C-alpha positions in Angstrom: 28.9 143.2 25.5 31.3 140.5 24.5 31.1 142.0 20.7 31.9 145.5 22.3 34.9 144.1 24.1 36.2 142.1 21.2 36.3 145.5 19.3 37.8 147.5 22.4 40.9 144.8 21.8 43.8 146.0 20.0 44.6 144.0 16.8 47.9 141.7 17.4 50.5 142.9 14.7 53.0 140.0 13.1 55.4 142.5 11.1 58.8 142.6 12.2 60.2 145.1 14.2 61.6 148.0 12.1 65.4 148.9 12.5 66.2 152.2 13.8 69.4 153.7 12.4 72.3 153.6 15.0 76.1 154.8 14.6 77.0 151.2 15.2 80.5 150.8 13.2 79.8 147.1 13.0 76.4 147.6 11.3 78.1 150.5 8.9 80.7 148.1 8.0 78.4 145.2 7.3 76.5 147.4 4.7 79.5 148.9 3.0 80.6 145.2 2.4 77.2 144.0 1.1 78.2 145.2 -3.3 81.4 143.2 -2.3 79.4 140.3 -0.9 77.2 140.5 -3.7 79.9 140.6 -6.3 82.0 137.6 -4.7 78.7 135.4 -4.8 77.5 136.3 -8.4 81.0 135.8 -9.8 81.4 132.3 -8.3 78.4 131.4 -9.9 79.3 132.7 -13.0 82.4 131.2 -13.1 80.5 127.7 -11.9 78.2 127.9 -14.8 81.2 128.8 -17.7 83.3 126.0 -16.1 80.1 123.5 -16.8 79.5 124.9 -20.1 83.3 124.8 -21.2 83.5 120.9 -20.7 80.8 120.5 -23.4 83.7 122.3 -26.1 86.2 120.4 -27.9 89.8 120.2 -25.9 87.6 121.1 -22.5 89.1 123.3 -19.7 93.0 123.9 -19.8 94.6 122.3 -16.7 95.9 126.0 -15.5 92.2 127.2 -15.6 90.9 124.4 -13.3 94.3 124.8 -11.1 93.4 128.3 -10.4 89.7 127.5 -9.8 90.9 125.0 -7.3 93.2 127.7 -5.7 90.7 130.7 -5.5 88.1 128.1 -4.1 90.4 126.9 -1.2 90.8 130.7 -0.5 87.9 131.1 -0.5 86.7 128.4 2.0 89.5 129.3 3.9 87.8 132.6 4.8 85.7 130.5 7.7 88.7 130.3 9.6 90.0 133.8 9.8 88.9 134.6 13.0 88.9 138.8 12.1 86.6 138.4 9.3 84.4 136.3 11.2 84.3 138.3 14.2 83.8 141.2 11.8 81.2 140.0 9.4 80.1 136.4 9.8 77.9 137.0 6.7 80.7 138.3 4.6 82.6 134.7 5.8 79.6 132.9 5.0 79.5 134.4 1.2 83.2 133.4 0.8 82.8 130.3 1.8 79.6 129.5 -0.2 81.2 130.9 -3.4 84.4 128.4 -3.0 82.0 125.6 -2.7 80.2 126.7 -5.9 83.4 126.8 -7.7 84.7 123.7 -6.3 81.3 122.0 -7.4 81.8 123.2 -10.8 85.1 121.6 -10.9 83.6 118.3 -9.6 81.3 118.4 -12.8 84.1 118.2 -15.2 84.4 114.6 -14.1 87.6 112.4 -14.1 88.6 113.0 -17.5 89.5 116.6 -16.0 91.9 115.3 -13.6 94.0 112.8 -15.9 
């Protein structure tokens, strides 16, 4: 009897529920912004890798380039204070902040010699 009862019990499913397509404008705008978020994230990683490697070349990184990197990083980090962006798409704000920190961390790998 116990074996028959065990066969009758439904199996538990450990899957995520399927998302249903809705006409929600927020979901649509988030989906449309994903390629842009990927581009911001990817470009920030590329810049951080290049800055890290340019440090080893003769002449290093130009001061203007470093100033531009810091300015762009500051703009990306300030996205966390943009109420419109945070309310509309918090993932995009997070992507921008993460990209800003990638670029600042690359500038920090240059050490004190790049600053002076």
